[in-house]
C-alpha positions, 0 to 999 in steps of 0.5 A: 533475522528478527521477525516471526515467520510470515508463513506461519501467520494468516498472511499470504506471503510471496518472496521475491527471488527467494529473498527474505528481505523482499516480498509481497503480502496480501493485506486486508483492510481492517473491519469497521473502517471505510477500508473493510473488504479491501484486499491489497498487494503490499510490497515490503523491502527490508534494509540491511540494518533491519530491525534497527531501521524501518522497512520500506512499504508500498501498496501495489494496487490503489488506495486513497489515504493521506499518508499513502502516495496515490500514484506510487503506493508508497507509505510515508517513511516519516510516518513509519519511522515515527512509530517504528521500533526494533521490537517490531517484527514483520507480523506486527506491521501487518497485524498492528501498524498498517491497520492502525495507519488506516484507522487513524491517518495523519493528515498533518504529514500527507503524501496525498494532499487531496485525501488529507484535505478531504479528511479534515474538511469533509470526513464523510466525503473522504470515507465515501471516496475511500470506499469507492477506491476499495470497490474499484481497485481493492479486490483479490484479482486486482491485487494480483494484477497490480503486482504483475504489472509492477514486476514488468515495469520494474517500479519500486512503490515503497521509496517515497517520503513526505517531502515528495508530496511537494512535487504535487503542488502546494495545494496538495492536488494530485496530477490533474490528468489522474482524475479519480483513476479514470484515465489509469491503465485498465485494471479490469483484465486481471485474468490475463496472466502470463504463462511464466508468472508464478502468481498464477499458482497462488490461491486467489 
């Protein structure tokens, strides 16, 4: 398989069922951006046609970004495919692609209409909300907690395309019942680990 070994990089990698085609990576927000200081658990699934077909990528804990679905965490497949090259390996995704995506979002092809509109109309307010999400949802403990909840629910966060955004309405509004995450499942119980969960063995 065409990629540098992720275990040889600075990224913390956890395979799913010992598969080299599905894994989680701990990803840190790039410095000098509103995402700095954030830690996300990112789910990656490689298709059989990899590297000639791009991987599916999804954020397991919440992030506020025009090209990332706020509810599912999926990164816009259209955006990935626009920049994907068979020359990329998996380390490129986390060293180059995702940092560039966070630094230079594309509001013209959004999965989060609210974030796209705010970025274009009120960039300062957008940066403030990004930082709020980082402080509220993007810690090491919450990244681990998000991964565990997803594994229990069986949800795959990395399958959406930009067309799915239309389900949220023409104005790009998110679910009115999801007001800034206030009604979301309480994620402050990051210490409530399952006895059988191997993630407990990871260095937080």
